[in-house]
RODOKOL-976297 format. One record per residue: z, x, y negated of N, C-alpha, C, CB in turn. Coordinates in pm, whole numbers, padded with zeros to 5 digits, always signed. Each point is the difference from the previous one (the first is absolute). Glycine has a CB too. Layout:
N
ZXYZXYZXYZXY/...
//
This chain:
126
+00585+02533+02827+00082-00112-00038+00048+00015-00145+00072-00028+00240/-00036+00152-00276+00047+00025-00135-00110-00027-00102+00162+00171+00090/-00286-00137-00057-00114-00023-00089-00020-00150-00022-00108+00213+00080/+00124-00291+00026-00014-00145-00010+00107-00059-00092-00097-00005+00232/+00218+00055-00221+00109-00046-00084-00029+00030-00147+00162+00035+00190/-00209+00084-00218-00033+00040-00137-00114-00085-00055+00076+00235+00049/-00178-00256+00033-00114-00082-00042+00044-00143-00029-00153+00144+00137/+00237-00200-00050+00051-00135-00020+00080-00010-00130+00007-00033+00249/+00076+00131-00276+00080+00002-00122-00089+00007-00124+00185+00113+00126/-00288-00033-00124-00093+00012-00113-00070-00133-00025-00034+00244+00051/-00014-00308+00056-00067-00130-00015+00095-00104-00055-00153+00057+00189/+00275-00059-00139+00100-00096-00045+00033+00018-00148+00094-00006+00231/-00075+00129-00273+00034+00027-00139-00116-00023-00096+00166+00164+00082/-00287-00140-00036-00115-00019-00089-00026-00148-00026-00100+00212+00086/+00146-00300+00002-00018-00144-00019+00102-00060-00094-00095-00010+00226/+00200+00083-00255+00105-00050-00087-00030+00041-00144+00168+00011+00188/-00177-00108-00274-00019+00032-00141+00073-00105-00083-00224+00109+00046/+00266-00067-00161+00071-00093-00086-00099-00067-00094+00210+00140+00014/-00175-00259-00056-00084-00075-00092+00027+00053-00140+00001-00209+00149/-00105+00236-00227+00022+00055-00134+00064-00103-00093-00197+00150+00033/+00264-00101-00135+00062-00086-00101-00093-00022-00118+00225+00081+00071/-00334-00008-00077-00094-00006-00112-00142+00000+00054+00163+00119-00151/-00250-00202+00093-00142+00000+00033-00074+00005-00131+00032-00132+00217/-00070+00253-00257-00057+00016-00134+00105-00036-00103-00232-00050+00085/+00199-00047-00171+00094-00045-00104+00095-00109+00049-00172+00058-00169/+00147-00113+00288+00078-00114+00051+00127+00046+00070-00213-00129+00025/+00327+00078-00072+00129+00030+00062+00018-00093+00120+00100+00076-00224/-00129-00024+00342+00004-00082+00122+00140-00043+00038-00202+00119+00076/+00299-00037-00107+00138-00034+00034+00044-00126-00076+00050+00244+00043/-00084-00251-00171+00032-00119-00080-00079-00120+00050+00049+00145-00200/-00179-00123+00231-00086-00110+00048+00058-00061+00128-00202+00113-00101/+00235-00027+00198+00051-00049+00128+00136-00066-00014-00127+00180+00113/+00207-00138-00210+00135-00055-00015-00002-00141-00060+00086+00232-00028/-00195-00273-00034-00008-00132-00065-00078-00098+00089+00010+00110-00228/+00048-00146+00339-00064-00091+00096-00035-00132-00067+00127+00108+00188/-00252-00149-00180-00046-00126-00057-00011+00002-00151+00102-00111+00192/-00075+00225-00254-00002+00007-00146+00113-00078-00064-00245+00028+00012/+00345-00063+00067+00107-00089-00045+00096+00064-00102-00017-00110+00221/+00018+00242-00230+00088+00067-00097-00073+00041-00127+00136+00081+00191/-00265-00106-00199-00078+00031-00120-00043+00145-00013+00122-00181-00105/-00097+00262+00207-00036+00142-00008-00150+00018+00017+00226+00062+00090/-00286-00133+00006-00144+00017+00026-00084-00034-00123+00042-00054+00240/+00001-00043-00318-00077-00038-00120-00011+00119-00096+00077-00239+00024/+00024+00322-00030-00003+00117-00088-00088+00111+00057+00229-00059-00081/-00258+00053+00211-00079+00104+00067-00149-00033+00008+00203+00055+00131/-00244-00171-00183-00141-00043+00010-00096+00102-00062+00079-00237-00006/-00054+00290-00115-00094+00099-00055-00017+00122+00091+00063-00077-00229/+00046+00126+00286-00007+00115+00091-00074-00038+00128+00215+00091-00095/-00194-00214+00143-00070-00047+00120-00151-00007-00027+00203-00131+00070/-00240+00076-00185-00142-00011-00035-00066+00137-00010+00049-00213-00122/+00026+00312+00078-00055+00136-00012-00030+00061+00137+00127+00029-00213/-00066-00081+00318-00016+00058+00134-00085-00087+00093+00220+00108-00030/-00281-00214-00021-00078-00091+00085-00108+00074+00077+00044-00184-00161/-00121+00268+00095-00109+00071+00067+00052+00093+00110-00134-00013-00211/+00254+00064+00195+00059+00088+00101+00055-00077+00119+00055+00161-00182/-00025-00290+00163+00048-00083+00110-00114-00052+00086+00195-00066-00141/-00312+00046+00080-00114-00051+00076-00040+00103+00106-00081-00134-00200/+00051+00084+00318-00038+00087+00110+00117+00046+00086-00188+00074-00139/+00310-00101+00094+00118+00034+00080+00013-00100+00114+00117+00101-00202/-00055-00058+00311+00020-00089+00114+00112-00100-00029-00081+00180+00156/+00082-00287-00079+00105-00102-00014+00137+00063+00021-00160-00179+00078/+00172+00269+00019+00128+00066+00025+00043+00085-00118-00051+00001+00244/-00042+00071-00305+00032+00084-00115+00044-00086-00118-00165+00173+00078/+00092-00283-00103+00038-00092-00109+00140-00053+00025-00241-00064-00036/+00270+00023+00158+00134-00049+00034+00107+00106-00019-00105-00154+00162/+00074+00278-00126+00097+00108-00019+00024+00026-00149-00074+00103+00217/-00033-00102-00295+00012+00031-00143+00070-00112-00077-00207+00138+00017/+00154-00261-00004+00048-00112-00081+00110-00081+00065-00225-00009-00098/+00250+00034+00224+00099-00078+00073-00066-00121+00064+00179+00077-00158/-00103-00148+00237-00052-00119+00068-00047-00101-00104+00156+00038+00196/-00275-00096-00177-00049-00096-00100+00088-00124-00004-00233+00085+00034/+00236-00150-00150+00077-00124-00013-00064-00110+00083+00074+00067-00231/-00206-00068+00236-00076-00094+00083-00113+00078+00066+00057-00199-00150/-00073+00176+00279-00109+00059+00076-00091-00116+00038+00142+00197+00090/-00250-00215-00163-00088-00115+00018-00121+00040+00084+00075-00096-00222/-00095+00028+00334-00112+00031+00089-00118-00091-00033+00160+00074+00182/-00277-00013-00193-00123-00071-00033-00095+00005+00119+00027+00055-00246/-00144-00115+00229-00100+00004+00108-00061+00140+00010-00049-00246-00036/-00020+00269+00145-00065+00129+00029+00098+00117+00003-00205-00091-00106/+00326+00065+00152+00104+00101+00015+00037+00070-00130-00081+00033+00229/+00058-00096-00342+00043+00056-00127+00139-00056-00032-00241+00023-00083/+00314+00049+00003+00130-00050-00044+00030+00049-00140+00081-00003+00238/+00013-00064-00302+00046+00037-00133+00146+00040+00010-00165-00156-00111/+00200+00267+00046+00139+00035-00023+00029-00045-00142-00001+00201+00162/+00097-00292-00178+00030-00056-00131+00140+00044-00043-00150-00199+00045/+00156+00253-00165+00126+00044-00060+00019-00076-00131-00019+00232+00106/+00131-00305-00118+00029-00070-00125+00048+00099-00105+00058-00210+00128/-00097+00183-00252+00032+00091-00110+00112-00052-00088-00235+00075+00003/+00273-00202+00013+00104-00058-00084+00079-00104+00078-00140+00040-00204/+00254-00073+00151+00089-00100+00061-00068-00136-00002+00204+00130-00072/-00181-00206+00176-00058-00133+00009+00070-00081+00107-00220+00088-00079/+00165-00205+00113+00062-00086+00101+00016+00068+00137-00098-00193-00120/+00012+00290+00149+00009+00071+00127+00131+00078+00014-00250+00016+00000/+00314+00015-00112+00126+00074+00005+00115-00087+00050-00081+00144-00189/+00080-00271+00148+00107-00092+00039-00029-00071+00131+00052-00031-00240/-00180+00005+00267-00041-00070+00121-00104+00084+00074+00046-00225-00107/+00000+00315+00194-00096+00084+00073-00101-00087+00077+00175+00181+00020/-00301-00144-00033-00105-00076+00066-00053-00115-00084+00102+00062+00214/-00034-00091-00326-00045-00106-00088-00120+00044-00082+00233-00088-00010/-00312-00009-00035-00119+00031-00078+00042+00052-00137-00133-00177+00123/+00063+00280-00169+00032+00062-00128-00129+00026-00077+00208+00105+00097/-00201-00124-00228-00114+00032-00087+00031+00120-00087-00068-00241+00000/+00167+00318+00041+00036+00121-00075-00111+00103+00010+00244-00044+00042/-00250+00133-00143-00101+00107+00003+00017+00083+00126-00007+00007-00253/-00108+00029+00312+00004+00081+00122-00121+00092+00004+00125-00183+00121/-00117+00279-00031-00113+00089+00028-00032-00017+00148+00064+00168-00185/-00194-00181+00214-00044-00016+00139-00088+00119+00038+00010-00252-00019/+00020+00310+00132-00080+00111+00052-00073-00052+00123+00163+00177-00089/-00295-00182+00080-00081-00048+00112-00020+00113+00099-00118-00168-00148/+00149+00139+00274-00020+00096+00108-00122-00043+00080+00248+00052+00012/-00337+00041+00014-00121-00029+00077+00035-00018+00148-00140+00131-00165/+00042-00169+00242+00020-00019+00144+00041+00129+00070-00169-00184-00007/+00136+00297-00052+00040+00128+00061+00129+00055-00061-00241+00047+00047/+00307-00128-00130+00132+00037-00051+00002+00090-00121+00073-00026+00226/-00179+00022-00310-00003+00081-00121+00008-00089-00123-00135+00176+00118/+00206-00130-00220+00010-00074-00127-00136+00006-00070+00249+00053-00022/-00308-00170-00002-00135-00003-00058-00002-00058-00141-00090-00021+00229/+00187-00062-00263+00000-00068-00130+00143-00027-00042-00225-00105+00049/+00252+00122-00178+00133-00027-00055-00018-00089-00120+00093+00221+00084/-00029-00340-00081-00015-00096-00108+00137-00049-00048-00222-00071+00093/+00225+00028-00219+00119-00058-00058-00026-00148-00025+00066+00221-00107/+00033-00305+00133-00015-00143-00021+00137-00065-00010-00219+00002+00124/+00218-00132-00150+00123-00079+00004+00007-00066+00136-00003-00040-00250/+00108+00065+00325+00015-00056+00134-00082+00078+00101+00041-00224-00099/-00096+00149+00195-00077+00062+00109-00147+00002-00033+00170-00076+00165/-00246+00172-00108-00144+00004-00027-00073-00117+00063+00014+00247-00012/
//
């Protein structure tokens, strides 16, 4: 019984991990704190984000969510693909949640198996 308790404790503790505050050059704590890009912080982090694009590709949807925080828009496409969209600057979406916005954004395409396959920058939604 004691062995089972120890094994259970080890499994429980190994599943607990904290989300890092840094991903390469990208300050994740600042990124996550600027929901919707409404405070202008994400716009200053774009060069650091671009430097880490290749390291983000291939990550799972859960890992991307843990690193960058909940996406501002989770857009579902056909063939079980989806986009995680993060706004980079203040726009109409800040004052009217759910409203259409043409503010600069980054979209991370998730494949049907939940891996980041493409990262693009655009105005508004992809």
